[in-house]
N, C-alpha and C positions, 0 to 999 in steps of 0.2 A: 553665161558661157557654158556650153554643153561639153561633155566628155573631157573635162579638164585633166583628170588623172591619166587618161589614155594619151592625151596630147603631151603631157609631161614625160610619160614613159617613153614615148617615141623620140622626144628631144634628147633625153638622157642616153638612149641607145645610139642615136645618131652621133653624139659627141664621143661616147665611149668607143665607137668603132672607127672614128676618124683617125687617120694615121698621124696627123699633126696636132691633135688636141688631146688633152688629158682630163678625164672626168675625175674631179677631186671629191665631190660630195653630191649625193642625190638622196633626199629623204623627205617624207611627208607624213603628216599626222592623219589619223583616222577621221572621217567626216563626222559632223554633228547631225543630230536629228533636228527637225523643226521644233520639237518640244524642248530640246537642249537650248536652242537659240532663244526661244521664248522665255524659259524659266531662269536661265543662268546669265543671259546677256540683256535682253530687252527689259525684263522685269527689274533686274538689279540696277541697271544704268538708266532706267526710265526713258527708253528710246524705242521707237518703232522703225525697224530696218526695212528698206525696200525689198520687194520679193526677189528681184534680180541679184541683189547683194547676198541675200540669204541662200540663194541657189548655189553660189560659189562654195559656201562653207558646208553645205550638205553633200558636196562632192569630195572636198578635201579641206582640212582645217589647218592651213598653213603648210608651207613647203620650202625647202632649201635646195639650191642647185649652184654648184661652183665648178668651174673649169678653167684651164689655162692652155695657152698655145705652147707647144714644144718645138715648133718650126713654122716658117712662113707658109702661106698656102701652096707655094710651089716647092716646099720641102727644104728650104735653105735655113741657115742658122737664124735664130731670132733672139734679140737681147731682152732679157727679163725686165729690164728697166722700162721697156715700152709699155708694160702693163696690158698686154693683149690677153685678156681673160674675161670671164663672166661671173657674175654673182647675183643671185636672187635669194632673198630671205623674207618670205611672206610670213608675217606673224600669225599665230593662232588668234581666233576671234576674241577670246577673253583677254589676252594680252594686249590686243589693239586698244581696248577700252580701259583696262586696269593698269597696264604697264607691267614690266618684268619684275618690279619690286612691290607691286600691290599699292602703289601710291599715285596712280594715274600720270606717270611719266614725269613726276617731279624731279628736278635736278638733272633731267635728261633733255626734255623739251622746254620746260619752264622752271623758274626758280622764284622763291619768295622775294628775291632782291629786285626783280623786274618792276618797272612802273606798273601800276594796277591795270591800265588799259592794255598794255602789251602782254601782261601776264594772262589776262582773260582771253586774249586772242590766241596765245600759245596753248592754253589749256584746252582750247577747242580743236587742236590738231591731234590726230590719233595715228601714230606711225603704222603703216601698212607693209611697206617693203623697206627693210634696212639694207640698202644696196651698197653703201659705202662706209664701212666701219672706220676707215682711215680719216674720214672727214666728218664723221657723225652725220652721214647723209641718209635721209629718210624720204620716201614718198609717203605723204600722209593723207588720210581722209580728213575732212573738215566738218565740224558741227556748226550749224547756223545758230542764230539767236533763239530759235525755238527747239534746240537740241535735236534737230533732224540732220541727216547727212546732206551736205551741199553737193551739187552736181559737178564739182570740179575736184581735182587733186592738187596737193601743195607739195612742192619740193622744199625741204628744209635741210640746210647743211651749216656747219660751223663757219666755214669760210665765205659762203655765198648767201647766207641768211635765208630769206623766204622768197620763193618764186611761185606765183599762182599759175597753174596750168589749165588751159581750157579743154581738158579731156576728163571724162568720167572713168569709173573703175573698169567698165567693160572694155573701153578702148585702151586703157592702160594695160590690162592683162593681155589683150591681143598683141600690142606692141612688145610687151615683155617677152612673150613666147616667140614672136617673130624675130626679135633681136637676140634670142637665147640669153638674155640678161647681160649682153656685152657691157663691160665695165664702164660706168658713167654715161651710158647712152642717154640717160634722162636729161643731161645738160644740153642736149641738142634738140629739145622739143620746141614748142611754139614760141618760146622767148629765149633763144639761145644765149648762153652766158659767154659773151665775147671776151670777158676778162678772165675766163678760166685759164689756169696756168697752161702755157703752150697750146692755146686754143687752136691755132691753125694746124699745128702738128697733130693734135688729137683728132681734129676734123678729117685731115688727110688719112690718118690711120683707120678710122672707122669706115671711111668710104672705100678703102683698099681691102682691109682685112675681113669685114663682116660678109660681103658677098664672095670674098675669096674662099672662106671656109664654108659658107652656106649659100650655095648658088641661087636659092630661091629668095634671098634677102632683097627686099625692095627698100630703097633709101628715100622714098618720097616723103616720109614723115620728118626728115631733117629739114628744119625751117631756116636754112641759111644758104 
């Protein structure tokens, strides 16, 4: 993805200037050099990252965006319980592989109490976007049996366990920016979670509010 930082700045300004939205947080980390990636990530974790993946982190090494609605798209009162908001929390590259505690996400994604087969599968998940702190919701990269990145993403949450998504990181980032990180939009991807709490209500809300606040929003990605 080209011009990632410029696109993010544009989205943050769009939200900040919107009369019915409040920008809560927008911050990003300085980019890495290709030498940084080679010496401190690929060498340490014995992995060769795809060129397109490395390109992302040579532009920006993780970023966070949070916003909330303060009124409906037509300016009326909005109940905060509706959770009309957005959250993006892309981890920096080192944290993706090492985890925030330096133990490769132990006791966050996997534990020693898991059956060995499940444990190995979970250790192969590397959180990329911590989109839902209330439910331990992550969009993860996945390492295959040869320690290479798989060409799909994985949704992992406490309540809904593991969902394999048939999209890669480039498509995920495109949709992430397109939706402006609308809260829990990931649950309506290729395998929608119909047992999501208040599924029909949440589906109706995202179809109403997302294009209401962002007129260019296309909902064709919703697979339901």
